[in-house]
C-alpha positions in Angstrom: -27.6 39.6 -39.2 -23.8 39.3 -39.4 -22.0 36.1 -40.4 -20.0 36.2 -37.2 -23.2 36.2 -35.1 -24.6 33.2 -37.1 -21.3 31.3 -36.6 -21.4 32.0 -32.9 -24.9 30.7 -32.5 -24.0 27.6 -34.4 -20.9 26.8 -32.3 -22.8 27.6 -29.1 -25.5 25.1 -30.1 -23.0 22.4 -30.7 -21.1 23.0 -27.5 -24.4 22.6 -25.5 -25.3 19.5 -27.4 -24.8 16.5 -25.0 -24.4 14.2 -27.9 -20.9 15.7 -28.5 -19.8 13.9 -25.3 -17.1 11.3 -26.2 -18.6 7.8 -26.2 -15.4 6.0 -25.4 -12.1 6.4 -23.4 -8.8 6.5 -25.2 -7.4 2.9 -25.4 -4.5 2.2 -23.1 -2.0 -0.7 -22.6 -1.6 -2.6 -19.4 2.0 -3.7 -19.1 2.1 -6.1 -16.2 1.9 -3.5 -13.5 5.0 -1.6 -14.3 5.7 1.8 -15.9 7.0 0.9 -19.3 9.0 4.2 -19.6 11.1 3.0 -16.6 11.8 -0.5 -18.1 15.5 0.0 -18.3 15.6 0.9 -14.5 13.9 -2.4 -13.5 15.8 -5.3 -12.2 15.8 -8.6 -14.2 13.5 -10.1 -11.5 11.0 -7.2 -11.9 11.1 -7.5 -15.7 10.6 -11.3 -15.5 7.7 -10.8 -13.2 6.1 -8.2 -15.4 6.4 -10.4 -18.5 4.9 -13.4 -16.6 1.6 -11.4 -16.4 -1.0 -10.8 -19.1 -0.5 -7.6 -21.1 -3.5 -6.2 -22.9 -5.3 -3.2 -24.4 -8.2 -1.9 -22.4 -10.8 0.8 -23.0 -14.4 1.8 -22.0 -17.4 2.6 -24.1 -20.6 4.4 -23.1 -23.5 2.1 -22.4 -26.6 3.0 -24.5 -29.0 2.4 -21.5 -27.1 3.8 -18.6 -25.2 6.5 -20.4 -22.1 5.7 -18.4 -18.7 4.5 -19.6 -18.5 0.7 -19.3 -15.2 -1.2 -19.3 -15.0 -3.5 -22.3 -13.3 -6.9 -22.6 -9.5 -6.9 -22.5 -7.8 -7.2 -25.8 -4.9 -9.6 -25.8 -5.0 -11.1 -29.3 -2.0 -13.4 -28.7 0.3 -10.6 -27.5 1.4 -12.7 -24.5 2.9 -15.3 -26.8 5.8 -12.8 -27.4 8.4 -13.3 -24.7 10.3 -9.9 -24.9 9.1 -6.5 -23.8 10.0 -5.0 -27.2 7.9 -7.5 -29.3 5.0 -7.6 -26.9 4.7 -3.8 -26.5 5.1 -3.2 -30.2 2.3 -5.6 -31.0 -0.1 -4.1 -28.4 0.8 -0.6 -29.6 -0.3 -1.6 -33.1 -3.5 -3.1 -31.7 -4.2 0.1 -29.7 -3.7 2.3 -32.7 -6.0 0.1 -34.8 -8.7 0.2 -32.1 -8.4 4.0 -31.8 -8.9 4.3 -35.5 -11.9 1.9 -35.4 -13.5 4.0 -32.6 -12.9 7.2 -34.6 -14.7 5.6 -37.6 -17.7 4.7 -35.5 -17.1 1.2 -34.1 -19.6 0.5 -31.3 -19.3 -2.8 -29.2 -23.0 -2.5 -28.3 -24.3 -2.4 -31.9 -24.0 -4.4 -35.2 -20.9 -3.1 -37.0 -21.6 -4.8 -40.3 -21.9 -1.6 -42.3 -18.5 -0.4 -40.9 -17.0 -3.8 -41.6 -18.3 -3.7 -45.2 -17.0 -0.2 -45.7 -13.5 -1.2 -44.4 -13.2 -4.2 -46.6 -14.7 -2.4 -49.5 -12.1 0.3 -49.2 -9.4 -2.3 -48.9 -10.7 -3.9 -52.2 -10.4 -0.6 -54.1 -6.8 -0.1 -53.0 -5.6 -3.5 -54.3 -4.1 -3.6 -57.8 -5.4 -7.2 -58.4 -9.0 -8.0 -57.5 -9.1 -10.6 -54.7 -11.1 -13.8 -55.0 -14.7 -13.3 -54.2 -15.7 -14.1 -50.7 -19.1 -15.1 -49.3 -21.1 -12.1 -48.0 -20.9 -11.8 -44.2 -24.1 -11.6 -42.3 -24.7 -11.2 -38.6 -26.6 -14.6 -38.6 -23.6 -16.5 -40.2 -21.4 -18.6 -38.0 -19.6 -16.3 -35.5 -16.3 -18.1 -35.8 -16.1 -17.2 -39.5 -16.9 -13.5 -39.0 -13.7 -11.3 -39.2 -13.4 -9.2 -36.0 -11.5 -6.0 -36.1 -10.2 -6.5 -32.6 -10.0 -10.0 -30.9 -11.4 -9.8 -27.4 -11.6 -11.9 -24.3 -14.9 -12.6 -22.5 -16.0 -9.6 -20.3 -15.5 -11.6 -17.1 -11.7 -11.5 -17.7 -11.2 -8.8 -15.1 -8.1 -8.2 -13.0 -7.7 -10.2 -9.9 -7.1 -8.7 -6.5 -3.5 -9.9 -6.6 -2.9 -8.3 -10.0 -4.7 -5.0 -9.1 -2.7 -4.7 -5.8 0.6 -5.4 -7.5 -0.2 -2.8 -10.2 -1.2 -0.2 -7.6 1.9 -0.8 -5.5 4.3 -0.7 -8.5 2.8 2.6 -9.6 2.8 4.1 -6.1 6.5 3.1 -5.7 7.3 5.6 -8.4 5.0 8.3 -7.1 5.9 8.4 -3.4 9.0 9.1 -1.4 10.7 6.0 0.0 9.6 6.4 3.6 6.0 7.1 2.8 5.9 4.2 0.4 7.3 1.8 3.1 4.4 2.7 5.4 1.9 2.6 2.5 3.1 -0.8 1.4 2.9 -2.1 4.9 -0.7 -1.0 5.4 -1.8 -2.5 2.0 0.1 -5.7 3.0 -1.9 -6.0 6.2 -5.2 -5.6 4.2 -3.9 -8.3 1.8 -3.2 -10.6 4.7 -6.7 -10.1 6.0 -8.3 -10.8 2.6 -6.3 -14.0 2.4 -7.6 -15.0 5.9 -11.1 -14.3 4.8 -10.7 -16.4 1.6 -11.3 -13.3 -0.6 -7.9 -12.6 -2.1 -8.1 -15.1 -4.9 -11.2 -13.4 -6.3 -11.5 -10.6 -8.9 -10.9 -7.0 -7.7 -14.6 -6.3 -8.1 -15.2 -8.7 -5.2 -14.0 -6.1 -2.7 -17.0 -3.9 -1.7 -17.5 -1.1 0.7 -18.8 -3.6 3.2 -15.6 -5.6 2.8 -13.4 -2.6 3.5 -15.5 -1.5 6.5 -15.2 -5.0 8.0 -11.5 -4.8 7.8 -11.3 -1.3 9.2 -13.5 -2.4 12.1 -10.9 -5.1 13.0 -8.2 -2.5 13.1 -10.0 -0.1 15.4 -10.7 -3.0 17.8 -7.0 -4.2 17.8 -5.3 -0.8 17.8 -6.8 2.7 17.6 -9.1 4.9 15.6 -6.1 6.9 14.3 -4.5 3.7 12.9 -7.8 2.8 11.3 -8.1 6.2 9.7 -4.6 5.9 8.3 -5.4 2.5 6.8 -8.6 3.9 5.3 -6.6 6.7 3.7 -4.1 4.4 2.1 -6.7 1.9 0.8 -8.7 4.8 -0.6 -5.5 6.1 -2.3 -5.0 2.6 -3.9 -8.6 2.4 -5.2 -8.4 6.0 -6.6 -5.4 4.9 -8.7 -7.4 1.8 -9.8 -10.4 3.9 -10.7 -8.2 6.3 -12.7 -6.8 3.4 -14.7 -10.3 2.0 -15.2 -9.6 -1.2 -13.3 -12.5 -0.5 -10.9 -15.6 1.5 -11.6 -15.5 3.8 -8.6 -13.5 4.6 -5.5 -16.1 3.7 -2.9 -13.6 3.7 -0.1 -13.5 7.6 -0.2 -17.1 7.6 1.0 -16.2 5.7 4.2 -16.1 8.4 6.9 -13.1 8.9 9.2 -13.5 8.4 12.9 -12.9 11.2 15.4 -9.6 10.8 17.2 -7.9 12.5 20.2 -4.5 13.6 19.0 -1.5 12.8 21.2 1.2 15.4 21.8 4.4 15.5 23.7 4.5 17.6 26.9 7.0 20.4 27.3 9.8 20.0 29.9 9.9 22.0 33.0 13.1 24.1 33.6 14.2 21.6 36.3 13.6 18.5 34.0 15.5 20.2 31.2 18.5 21.0 33.4 18.7 17.5 34.8 18.5 15.9 31.3 21.3 18.2 30.0 23.6 17.4 32.9 23.0 13.7 32.4 23.6 13.7 28.7 26.8 15.8 28.9 28.3 13.1 31.0 26.8 9.9 29.5 25.9 10.5 25.8 27.4 13.7 24.2 26.3 12.7 20.7 22.6 12.4 21.7 23.0 15.7 23.6 24.1 17.4 20.4 21.3 15.7 18.5 18.8 17.2 20.9 20.4 20.6 20.5 19.6 20.6 16.8 16.0 19.9 17.8 15.9 22.5 20.5 17.9 25.4 19.0 17.3 24.9 15.3 13.7 23.7 15.9 14.0 20.6 13.7 12.0 17.5 13.9 13.9 14.4 14.9 13.5 12.9 11.4 15.0 16.0 9.9 18.0 15.8 12.1 18.5 12.2 11.0 18.5 13.3 7.4 21.4 15.8 7.9 24.7 15.0 6.2 28.1 16.7 6.7 27.6 18.7 3.4 24.3 20.1 4.8 26.1 22.0 7.6 27.9 25.1 6.4 29.7 26.4 9.5 31.5 29.2 7.6 28.2 30.8 6.3 26.2 29.6 9.3 23.6 27.9 7.1 21.8 24.6 7.5 20.3 22.8 4.5 17.3 20.7 5.7 15.2 18.3 3.8 11.8 19.0 5.3 8.5 17.2 4.9 6.7 20.1 3.1 9.5 21.1 0.7 12.6 19.6 -0.9 15.2 21.7 0.8 14.8 24.3 3.5 17.6 26.7 4.4 17.9 27.7 8.1 20.5 29.8 9.9 22.6 28.1 12.6 22.5 30.3 15.7 25.8 31.1 17.4 24.6 29.3 20.5 24.6 26.0 18.5 27.7 26.6 16.3 30.0 26.7 19.4 28.9 23.1 20.2 29.4 21.6 16.7 32.8 20.0 16.2 35.2 20.5 13.2 33.6 18.8 10.3 36.1 19.8 7.6 37.9 16.5 7.5 34.8 14.3 7.4 33.3 12.8 4.2 30.7 15.2 2.7 28.2 12.3 2.1 28.5 10.9 5.7 25.6 11.4 8.1 26.0 14.1 10.6 24.7 11.8 13.2 25.9 8.2 12.8 25.0 5.3 15.0 27.9 5.8 17.3 29.3 9.2 16.5 29.5 12.2 14.2 30.2 11.8 10.5 29.7 8.1 10.2 28.2 5.8 7.5 25.0 4.2 8.6 23.3 1.9 6.2 19.8 2.2 7.6 16.5 3.9 6.6 16.0 7.3 8.2 12.9 6.0 10.1 15.1 3.3 11.6 17.7 5.8 12.5 15.1 8.0 14.2 13.9 4.9 16.1 17.4 4.2 17.3 17.8 7.7 18.8 14.4 7.4 20.4 15.4 4.2 22.1 18.6 5.8 23.4 16.6 8.7 24.8 14.1 6.2 26.4 16.9 5.1 28.7 17.2 8.7 29.8 13.5 9.0 30.3 13.5 5.8 32.4 16.4 7.1 34.5 14.3 10.2 35.4 10.9 8.4 35.6 9.4 10.3 32.7 6.3 8.8 31.0 5.3 8.3 27.4 4.1 11.9 27.2 7.7 13.0 26.9 10.0 12.4 24.0 12.5 14.0 21.7 9.8 16.1 20.1 9.2 17.6 23.5 12.4 19.6 23.2 11.0 21.4 20.1 7.8 22.2 21.9 9.7 23.4 25.0 12.1 25.8 23.2 9.5 27.2 20.8 7.4 28.0 23.9 10.4 29.6 25.6 11.2 31.7 22.6 7.6 32.8 22.0 7.2 34.0 25.6 10.5 35.8 25.5 9.6 37.6 22.3 6.1 38.3 23.7 7.6 40.4 26.5 8.4 43.3 24.1 6.1 42.6 21.1 2.4 42.3 20.3 1.0 38.8 19.6 1.1 39.5 15.8 4.6 40.8 15.8 5.8 37.9 17.9 4.3 35.4 15.6 5.7 37.1 12.5 9.2 36.9 14.0 8.7 33.4 15.3 7.5 32.1 11.9 10.8 32.9 10.3 12.7 31.0 13.0 10.5 27.9 13.3 10.0 27.4 9.6 6.2 27.0 9.6 4.9 27.6 6.1 1.8 29.6 7.1 0.6 31.8 9.9 -2.4 29.5 10.5 -0.1 26.5 10.9 2.0 28.4 13.4 -1.0 29.6 15.4 -2.5 26.1 15.5 0.9 24.7 16.7 1.1 27.4 19.4 -2.4 26.6 20.6 -1.6 22.9 20.7 1.5 23.4 23.0 -0.2 26.1 25.1 2.6 28.6 24.4 0.3 31.6 25.2 -0.9 31.7 28.8 -2.8 34.5 30.5 -1.4 36.6 33.3 -2.5 35.9 36.9 -6.2 36.9 37.1 -6.6 36.6 40.9 -7.3 40.3 41.3 -10.4 39.9 39.1 -12.1 38.0 42.0 -11.4 40.6 44.6 
């Protein structure tokens, strides 16, 4: 039998040995709910708030009975007596490295580590040039306060509070999400926090929040608002608990197991040719800026929020290109059709960083979040809707539906359904054919021919 074969069998046996599974997680440092690598970017207030919290080393060790990793007591060891980030982090980093080494050497918090302790101190004795004074032999039964401990620990009940856990989660999410998504996320978590305070739960440990607790909160949302809003809140709370689970602050993300409720999606109706004509005539006379805003939605098939993001530098009239920040990719390049170019004023003398659509005109500074800018244009268009008696089923988004429907039906006159969709996909900017087909079904772009003759 060859040596290679014997080695292969030996390695295979070890790989399949469950005892090779790591018994502990890599020790980590909790730094007051902030990303320590971005410390220089934090404001003085954020730094002060982070230093006002407890910093510690944390890790988990496999429980001998359950076989699952169990979070161990936080290790502070006086680190929070240091008042600066540099000193505190350097101290905890040393503690983390020492703990890692101890774990590698076989330290087990569920067993008596006297043999390891004796070995460590024995090794230390051999390395000293002058023999130290004899010390009394340490026994497990001797007074616990006199026993040297490799890592000072706090009692196991020293777990993170709901307040600390939420602040940690939000501070991490702020660096992981775009600004608009984070604002909505923070708002929903804030409403959950408010409810927890009202229920006298917020001052308790994070482990006090159970699946039943979250379900009770979600039930209050669906009663006050809608199933859709309840589902959005569930998604954000589940995202928070997933982050807490990954950082071993909670054992599991039980929120993920809470099912979503079925909802009936709302969509804007398409305008009839008569409605479209009346709106265009009205806007040409009373609000030309809003009229041009709608043309970018209609003829370039942009979403209202995408039009709000456009700056002067994003509009290249010479090369007929539009650089759009879309929701599914950083920058999307679209052509500007001639039918739209003729309506765009000269932009060459306007500041490149100015918004294409300011609050009162083209190329203005507007110090407001893009969601607030979109809301402003929606309010302006509501006055138009009220003028013509249009209900809540109509909105700015309706123009996108209307013009995609018109374009699809025009292309369909000379092309097969597949050819039409292939051409349309390049124009609308849908990322996949499935997404486009679903969109076309939702807006009823494809209608059958008159089938009256089938009943004769």
